[in-house]
N, C-alpha and C positions, 0 to 999 in steps of 0.2 A: 510482389510483396512482400515486405519485410517482417522479418520473426521478432525485431525490436518494435515494430512500429505499424497500426491499423488504424482505419478510422471507421466507424459502424454508423457510417449516417444512414441508417435504415432503421434507428432505434427510436423509440417516441420520445426519449430525453435528450437526444443530441443535438446542438451541442452542450450539455448539461454544466461545465462550467463556462459557457460562454463565448471560447474559441473555438475558432471553425478547424485548426488543424491537430486540435485534443487529442492523443493519445487514449485508446479506447482498451487495448492490450491489458491493463489493469483496472477494470472496470468497475471492480470491488478490491480495495487497495490491499494486499497482504500482510502490510505493514499495520494494518488498525489494530492489533491486539498487542502490539508493544507501544508502552507507555512513551516512552524518546524513542517514536517513531522517525525523527527528523524531519518532519513533515509541519503544516502550519496548523495542527489540529486546536480548539477552545474545548474548554471540558466547560462543562452544565452541571455541577456537582459531580457525580462518576459517570456520565456520559461524556464520551469524545466526539465531538461534533466535527468532521471534516468537511462539511459541505464548500469549506470556502479555498480548502486544501488543492492546490494543483499540482502537487509538486509528482503523484502517480498518472499525472496525465499533459506533463509538457513535453517539448522534445528531447527534454533527457531522462528522461522517469524509466527507459529502461537500467540505462547505467545506475541513477538514483536506487532503484528498488534490488537489483542485483548486488551493489556493492552493503547495502543496509541488512537485506539476507544472509549473504554471507558473514559480516560480523556477528548477526543473532545465530547463527551455525557453529561460529568458529568458537564462542563462548559455550555454547552448549559443549562441543568437543571437549576443551580446555578443562570445564567442570567435571565430566561426564555425568552429568542428572539430564535424565529427559525429559520433558515436557508432559504432563497429563493432562487428560481432559476432565477425568473424575476425581475432584478435591478426593474421593476414600482411598484413592489408590498410593496417597503420596507417599 
């Protein structure tokens, strides 16, 4: 098994995006909380709908996710700001 790709065909939702060779490594996309994630999200008000996006499941998903996360973490390093989970700790 590759650390970059695996298929969880035992999952009750498989294949959740309609193609059999989908990558299940990023079942829940780590880019969800980025407005400019680079995926094919649709917006319904303030709700991000990623149900039609396959960027985190296709054959290039590992490279795509690593590049986008690298860019995000690079931006953090450049401006020295840390992300916060609690708004009152800004």
